[in-house]
N, C-alpha and C positions, 0 to 999 in steps of 0.2 A: 155441738159437742165441745166441751172444754178440753183442751189438750193437756196431757199429763205433765208436760214441761214446756216452757216458752222457747220455741224453736228459734225465734229471732234473737233472743238473749244468748242462746248457745252459739248460734252462727256468728254473732258479733265478736266472739273471742278470736276468730280467725282474722279479724281486722285490726287487732292490737299489735303494734310493732314490737319486735323483740329487742332486748338490750342486755346489759351486763347482769341482770338479776338471775338469768337462767343458766346455771352452771353446766359446763360440758359442751354447750352448743357453739358452733363456729362463730368467731368474731365477725366473719363476713355476712352473717345473717342479721347483725344489728341494724336496726332501722327498717328492716323488711318485715312484712306481716307473714303469719303462717299461711295465709291464702296465697301470697305471692311465691313463697318457697314451694308449696305443693304444686302450684301451677307450672313452675319451672321444672318439675320432676327432678329436683335436686337429688343427687346420689350422696348418701351419708357415708363418708369414708373416714378411716382412722386419722388420716393426716390433717383433716380439717377440724377435728374435734379437739377439745381441750379436756383430756380425760381426767377421771373416768367419765363414762357416759352410760346412760340408761336408754334402752329402746324397747319398743313393743313390735310384735310381728302381726301384720294386718291379717294374713290368712288364718292364723290361729285364733285371733279375736273373733272373726266372722264365723269360723267353725264352732267355737265354744258357745257363742250366742245361739246358733241354730240347734246344737246338740241339747243344750239345757232347755230351750223352749219346747223342743219336741218331747223331751222326757216329761216335762210338767204337763204338757197337753195330753200325753198318753195316759197319765195317771190322774188326771182331773184335779190337780193341785195348783194353787196360785203361787207365784214367785214374787216376793218382795225383797230384792237383793240388798245386801248390806252395803249402803253407800259409804260407810267409813273405810271400806277397803281401798277405794281409789280417790274419793272426794273429787271426782271429775265430772262435771255436768255433761260434757260431751259423751263420756262413756255411759252415764246414766240414761241419756237420751236414746242411745242405741239399745239399752236394756228395755226401756219402755217400748220402743219400736218392735222389739221381739216378744212383747206380751206381758212384761212385768206389770203388776197391778198397783204397786206402791214402792216407795223406797224405805228401807230400814236405816235408822241412825241410832247412835248410842247416846248422843247428847243434843241439847237444844242448840248449842253453837253449830253443830253439824247441820241441824234442820234449818237454821237461819240461812246458811250458805245456799242450800238447795232451794230454799224458798225465794231467794233473790233471783233465781232462774225460773220462777213460776211454778215450781213443783207444788202440788196440792194434796197429795195423798202420802201420809207418813205413818210409819210405825217407829215409835221410840222404844227400843228393846231395853228398857231400863225403868227403874222407879224415878219419879220426878218429885223432888223435895225442895228444890231451889225456888224461892219465892219469885225471883226475877224471871226464871224460866216459865213458871206457871202463869205469871202475868203476861208474858209474851204469847203463850198459847191462847190464853183467854182473849187477848186483843185480836189475834188472827181469826179465831172462831167468830168473834163479834163482827169483824170487818169483811169477812168473805164467806158466803154460804157454801162455796165449793171447796173450802179448806177442810180436810179431814185428818185427824191425828188420834192415834191410840197409844197408850203407854201401859206400864205394869204397876200393880200394887201387890205388896206381899205382907202387909201388916195393918192392923186397925189403926195404929199410930200414924202410918203413912196416909191412910184414908182421911183421918182427922186433920192432918197437916195440909193436905190438898184442899179439903173442904174449907178450912179457915182462910186460905189464900184466894180461893176461887168463889167465895160467897157472892151471890148476885150475878153470876155470869148468865148471859142470855142463852148459851148452848152448853150443855154439860160436856165434860171431857170423857171420851171413851177409854175404858180401862179393861185390861185382862188381869185376872188374878194369876199371879206367877207361882209356879210350883218349882221348888229347888231340889237339889241333891245333897244328901249328907256329905259334908266335906267340900261342897261346891261353893258357889257364891250366893247371889240373892235368890229369893223364892221361899215360900213357906214349906216347912218340912213335914208337919203333921197334918193329917186329914182334918182333924177338928179345927186347927188353926186356919187352914185354907177355907173351910166353910164359913168360919167367923169373918174372915176378911171379905169373902164374896157377899155375905149378907150386909156387912157395913157399907160396901161400895154400892150395892143395889139400893140401899136406903138413903144414900147421900144425894141430895138434889143437884149438886155440882158435878157428879160423876154419873156415867152410864156404864153398867157392867155388860160387856159384849163378848167375853170369852175367857179362854184359858191359855196361858203361855208358858214356855219353858225353854231351856237350852241344854240339850243332851250331851254336849261335848265339854261341859264345865270341868270334868275330871281328866280331860285329855283326848287324844286322838288314836288310842289303841284300837286296832281292828281284830284282835284275837277273839276267839269264840267266847271266852269268858267276858270280855268287855262288851261284845255285842249282846250277850244275854243281859248284862246289867243295863245297857242302853234301852233295850226292848222293855225291860221291867219298868224303867223310869217312864218311858213313853206311855206304857199302859196305865200308869198313874194319871197322866194327863187325860187320856181317853176316859178313864173312870170318872175323873172330876167333871168333864163335860157332861157326862150322862147323869151324874149325881146332882149337879147344880142347874140342870136344865130349866127348872121353873123360876130360877132367879134372874136369868138373862133378860135384858131389856130391849132386845132387837129381834126382828123376824129371822135373821141369819146370825149364827153363832160362829165366832172365830176360834180355831184351835191352831196354834202356831209354835213351831220349833224349827230346828234344822240349820246347822252351820254348813260347813262344806265337806264334812266327813261322813255323817250319818243320815243325810236327807232321804236316802232310800228307805231306811227304817222308819223315818218320820211318815213318809207317804204310806207305807205298809200298815202302820199301827193307827195312825190318826185320820185316815180317810174313813169317816164315819157315815157320811151321807146326810143323816138328820137325827135330831133328838127332840122329843116332845112336839113334833110337828114343825120344828124349826130346821132350816137348812144349815148344815155345818160347812163352813169354808176352811179348808185345810191350807195353811200358808207356810211355805218354806222360805228361809231367809238367807240362803247361801250367798256369799259375796265373792269368794275366791275362784268360783268356776270360770269367771270371765277370762282371767289370764292363766289360770291353772299354775303349775310350777314344775320344777325339776326335783323337788324334794318332798316336803310334807304331803302335799295333795297328790303328787305322782304316786305316792305309796298308799294313800288312804281314801281318795275320792271314789265314790260309787261309780263315777263315770271316767275313771282313769284310763280305760281303754279307748274312749271316744274323744276326750278333751286333749288339747295340745298346749304345751307351754308357750306363752306369748312373751314372757319377760326375758331380756338379756341385759347384763351389765358388762361393759367392755372396759378393760384396764390394761395398762402397759407394765412390762417387766422393767423395774427401775434398778434392781440390784441382784447379783448372784454371789452373795458373800460366802456360800458354801456349795459344795458339789451338788448336793441334793436339795438345795433351798433357793427359791426365788422370792424376792419381795416385789409386791405389785402396788400400783397407784390406786388402790381401792381399799376402803376400810368401813368401819361401823357407820360412818356418816353417809355412806353411799349404797349399802346393800344390807339386806336382812341377815340376821344371825341368831335370832331367838329360837327358831325351830330348825336349825341346821345351817351349815356353812354353804356358801356358793359352790356350785359344781362346775369344773372346767368342761367346756363343750368340745374342745379340739385336742385334748390330750388323752392318752390311753390309760395311764395309771398314776396320775398325780392328784393330790387332794389339798384343799385349803384346810389348814389346821388351826389357824388363829387369826383374829383381826384386831388391829389397833384402830384408833380413830381414822387414820389415813393410810394404813398399810395392811396388806394381806400377806400371810405366810403360806407360800405354796410349796409343799413338800413334793419333790419330783421323783417319779418312778424311774427305774433304770432306762426304759425306752424313751422317756421324754427329756432326759438331761441334755442331750446334744442339740435339741431343737428349740430350747427356751433360752434365747439370747437376750441380752439387755436391749431394750427398745421395742421388743416384739409386743404387738397387741394380742390379747387373748379374750375370748368370749366366755362368759359364765352364765349358767342358769341359776335361778334363785330358789330358796325355800321359804314360803310364806309371803304372799304378795303384799299383805297389809303393811308390813314394816319395811318394804322397799318403796312403795308408792310415796310414803310420807317424806322421803328424802329427796324428792325431785319435783320441782315446780313446773317443768315443761319436759314432756317426753315425746320424742319423734316416733311415729309409727311408720315402719318400713315394709315395703313389699318384698317379694322373693329376690329382687335385684338390688335390694338395699336403697331403693328410691323412696323419698319421703312422700307419704300419701296423706299424712295428717300430723298435727302437733297437738298433744293433749295437755291441757292446763289443769293442774291440781290446786286445791285450796285447803291446805292444812293449817 
C-alpha cells in the first residue's frame, strides 16, 4: 500500500537545526534541532522568547482531529482538508493518519510543496488555466501512476484552454464542473451553461469528467436562518446537477464536493446521495480550519463549535500605556490575523483589541483590567481565522498543558 505522505520526509524536518530565520523563538535554540528541543522537554516561557510568538496547543489539536474524524465517519463522508490553511506537512500527516482521503489546495504552487513530501492525492479547488501549472500536472501524471489530481472547470473556454495545453497527455486530468453563486466567485451560474461545460469536458480526450464541485461560503459565514436557507438551496443545485449529469460522468464513482469550515454539516445533509445511475457518489468535504479552530469566526460559526477547541495562541508584551484605558502591544498585522476579526485577550475580563498596525496592537482596557496591565507584561491572545495567522509564522511550537514543547511545526508559505 502506498502511503498518503512520505513519513520519512516529514520526520526529517525534526532534524533541521534552528536559526535566525524563525521569529520569536529563543536564541538559545539556535543550532539545536526540533527533535533535540522536544526530547529535552523544554518549557516555553515568556522570558526566553523574542516576542511576539505564536504557539499551538497539543491537546486541542489531538481533540480536533478526533472530533472531525468521528463526525465524517458517522456521516459516511470523506474529508480532504484544505492544506492552504496551514501549509504544514507535519499537520497534514496527522490529518491523513486520522482518515483524510486527499489534500485540498488552491494553487499548483501549494500542490508542489506537498508533492515534495510525497503526497499523491490532490484536489485543486480552482480552475487551472496557467500553462506551466498544467504542464506540471501532466508531467506528474505521466511519471507516477499513483499520483491523482482533480480540479475544476466552469467554462467551455476553460476546457478548450486546458485541452490545448494538455494535448497528447498519457493520462487525462480529472475535472469537476464547478457551480457558482450569483455574486460569488468562480463557477457556472446557469443550468444550461453548467451542462454545456460538462459535455465539453466529457468530450475532451485530455480531461475526464468525474463530478460536481462548489463552495457554499463564497458569500460569507452568516449562520442566520436566512443564510442557511440560501446555502441549502445552493447545495441542492449541486445535488441536482449530479443527478442531471449522471450519464456524462466517466468514472464508476462520482465526486460531489463542497464544504468550508462553516457549513459542512449542510453539505453532508444535502450532498450525501449514495448513488446515481448505478454509480457510487463520493461526498467530499474540504474543511481546513477545524484542525486549530479559533476564538473568533469559527468559534461562532463551526457546526462543531461545541466539540472543537481553539489551538492557536499569539503572545505579546505590553510596550506602552500612553493613556489610562489604552495599552500598545508588540503584535501587529505581520503577526496575527485581522481579516475576520481582531485577536481576543485570553486573560483579561473586559478589554478588546480595536486596531492593528504592522507591529502594534491597540488594546482598549476595561475598568477592571486597567490596574493589571503594566508595561512589560506578557498577554495571551486567541485568533480569528487560522489561515491568515499560519502564513505569518515559519516555525510554531506545540505546547502541552505545562507549556512544554512537544513539537515544532514548520510551515511553507
